[in-house]
C-alpha positions as a Markdown table, in Angstrom:
| # | Residue | x | y | z |
|---|---|---|---|---|
| 1 | Asn | 0.0 | -0.2 | -0.1 |
| 2 | Ile | 1.3 | 3.6 | -0.8 |
| 3 | Tyr | 0.2 | 6.5 | 1.8 |
| 4 | Ala | 1.5 | 10.0 | 2.2 |
| 5 | Pro | 4.3 | 10.8 | 3.6 |
| 6 | Asp | 2.5 | 12.4 | 6.7 |
| 7 | Val | -0.2 | 9.6 | 7.4 |
| 8 | Asn | 0.1 | 7.1 | 9.8 |
| 9 | Pro | -1.5 | 4.2 | 8.3 |
| 10 | Tyr | -4.5 | 2.2 | 9.5 |
| 11 | Leu | -7.1 | -0.5 | 8.5 |
| 12 | Lys | -10.4 | -0.4 | 9.8 |
| 13 | Leu | -13.0 | -3.2 | 9.2 |
| 14 | Val | -16.6 | -3.1 | 9.5 |
| 15 | Ile | -18.9 | -6.1 | 9.6 |
| 16 | Asp | -22.7 | -6.4 | 8.8 |
| 17 | His | -25.0 | -8.2 | 8.0 |
| 18 | Asp | -25.1 | -7.5 | 4.2 |
| 19 | Tyr | -21.2 | -7.5 | 3.9 |
| 20 | Ile | -17.6 | -7.2 | 5.2 |
| 21 | Leu | -16.1 | -3.5 | 4.4 |
| 22 | Leu | -11.9 | -3.2 | 4.5 |
| 23 | Ser | -11.2 | 0.5 | 4.3 |
| 24 | Asn | -7.5 | 1.9 | 4.8 |
| 25 | Asn | -6.2 | 5.5 | 4.7 |
| 26 | Glu | -4.0 | 4.7 | 1.2 |
| 27 | Arg | -3.5 | 6.5 | -1.8 |
| 28 | Gly | -5.7 | 4.4 | -3.7 |
| 29 | Leu | -5.6 | 2.3 | -6.8 |
| 30 | Arg | -3.5 | 3.2 | -9.9 |
| 31 | Ala | -3.8 | 2.0 | -12.7 |
| 32 | Cys | -0.8 | -0.7 | -12.7 |
| 33 | Asp | -2.8 | -2.1 | -9.4 |
| 34 | Val | -6.1 | -2.5 | -11.3 |
| 35 | Ser | -4.5 | -4.4 | -13.9 |
| 36 | Ala | -2.3 | -6.9 | -11.5 |
| 37 | Ile | -5.6 | -8.0 | -9.7 |
| 38 | Cys | -7.4 | -8.5 | -13.0 |
| 39 | Ser | -4.6 | -10.5 | -14.3 |
| 40 | Leu | -2.9 | -13.6 | -12.4 |
| 41 | Ala | 0.8 | -13.9 | -11.4 |
| 42 | Val | 1.2 | -10.5 | -11.9 |
| 43 | Ser | 2.2 | -8.3 | -8.8 |
| 44 | Thr | 3.0 | -4.2 | -8.6 |
| 45 | Lys | 5.0 | -4.9 | -5.8 |
| 46 | His | 8.9 | -5.2 | -5.1 |
| 47 | Leu | 10.5 | -8.1 | -3.2 |
| 48 | Gln | 11.2 | -7.1 | 0.7 |
| 49 | Glu | 9.8 | -3.6 | 0.3 |
| 50 | Gln | 6.0 | -5.1 | 1.1 |
| 51 | Ile | 4.5 | -8.5 | 1.6 |
| 52 | Gly | 3.4 | -10.6 | -1.6 |
| 53 | Glu | 5.6 | -10.2 | -4.7 |
| 54 | Lys | 3.7 | -13.5 | -6.2 |
| 55 | Gly | 0.4 | -11.7 | -8.1 |
| 56 | Val | -1.8 | -14.0 | -5.9 |
| 57 | Gly | -2.7 | -12.5 | -2.9 |
| 58 | Phe | -6.2 | -10.7 | -3.7 |
| 59 | Lys | -7.6 | -13.7 | -5.2 |
| 60 | Ser | -7.9 | -15.3 | -1.5 |
| 61 | Val | -10.5 | -12.9 | -1.0 |
| 62 | Phe | -12.8 | -15.5 | -2.9 |
| 63 | Ala | -12.2 | -18.0 | -0.3 |
| 64 | Ala | -14.3 | -15.5 | 1.6 |
| 65 | Ser | -16.7 | -13.9 | -1.2 |
| 66 | Asn | -18.0 | -14.8 | -4.4 |
| 67 | Gln | -18.2 | -11.3 | -5.4 |
| 68 | Pro | -15.8 | -9.0 | -3.5 |
| 69 | Thr | -16.4 | -5.0 | -5.0 |
| 70 | Leu | -13.8 | -3.0 | -5.0 |
| 71 | Ile | -13.8 | 0.8 | -4.8 |
| 72 | Ser | -11.0 | 3.2 | -4.4 |
| 73 | His | -11.8 | 7.0 | -5.7 |
| 74 | Ala | -12.9 | 6.7 | -9.4 |
| 75 | Trp | -12.4 | 2.7 | -9.6 |
| 76 | Lys | -15.4 | 1.0 | -8.7 |
| 77 | Phe | -15.7 | -2.8 | -10.0 |
| 78 | Ala | -16.8 | -6.2 | -8.7 |
| 79 | Phe | -16.5 | -9.6 | -9.2 |
| 80 | His | -19.1 | -12.1 | -9.8 |
| 81 | Val | -18.1 | -16.1 | -9.9 |
| 82 | Pro | -21.5 | -18.1 | -9.5 |
| 83 | Gly | -20.1 | -21.1 | -10.7 |
| 84 | Ser | -16.6 | -22.7 | -12.1 |
| 85 | Asp | -15.8 | -19.8 | -14.8 |
| 86 | Glu | -12.5 | -19.5 | -14.2 |
| 87 | Met | -12.3 | -16.4 | -16.1 |
| 88 | Ala | -14.5 | -14.6 | -13.1 |
| 89 | Tyr | -11.8 | -14.7 | -11.2 |
| 90 | Ile | -10.1 | -12.0 | -13.7 |
| 91 | Thr | -12.4 | -10.4 | -15.4 |
| 92 | Pro | -13.9 | -7.5 | -13.5 |
| 93 | Arg | -17.5 | -5.6 | -14.1 |
| 94 | Trp | -17.4 | -2.1 | -13.9 |
| 95 | Ile | -19.8 | -0.7 | -11.5 |
| 96 | Ala | -21.8 | 2.4 | -11.0 |
| 97 | Asp | -22.4 | 4.2 | -7.7 |
| 98 | Glu | -26.2 | 3.3 | -7.4 |
| 99 | Thr | -25.8 | -0.4 | -7.4 |
| 100 | Val | -23.3 | 0.1 | -4.9 |
| 101 | Leu | -25.5 | -0.5 | -1.2 |
| 102 | Ala | -26.8 | 2.3 | -0.1 |
| 103 | Arg | -25.2 | 1.3 | 3.4 |
| 104 | Val | -22.0 | 1.3 | 2.1 |
| 105 | Arg | -22.3 | 4.0 | -0.3 |
| 106 | Asp | -23.3 | 6.0 | 2.8 |
| 107 | Arg | -20.1 | 5.1 | 5.2 |
| 108 | Ile | -18.1 | 5.6 | 2.3 |
| 109 | Ala | -18.9 | 8.9 | 2.1 |
| 110 | Asn | -19.1 | 10.5 | 5.2 |
| 111 | Glu | -15.7 | 9.1 | 5.8 |
| 112 | Pro | -14.0 | 10.5 | 2.4 |
| 113 | Leu | -10.6 | 9.9 | 3.6 |
| 114 | Asp | -10.7 | 5.9 | 3.5 |
| 115 | Thr | -10.6 | 4.1 | 0.4 |
């Protein structure tokens, strides 16, 4: 994760009946990060600077959800894995603001520094 120099990094976990929301105060996703998330064995991380560099870390979220959604500033997309279509693990579906669960949208609006 990339943070502004004057920021103390934090991670917030919200568990709700309909969703689990992880948010932090990093600078947010870059185009190269989105490309890596939507690929296999591709990483933007550098050995010994950050944990993980094999390009499979994000894919572990599918053990907890068959429809993880990422919202990071202008980036808003989800993956939907209904069955055994392996391409669904790397094919994003771009989402509009109105399709984001209202409670999540409100929380993000009230805490704009989180990504």
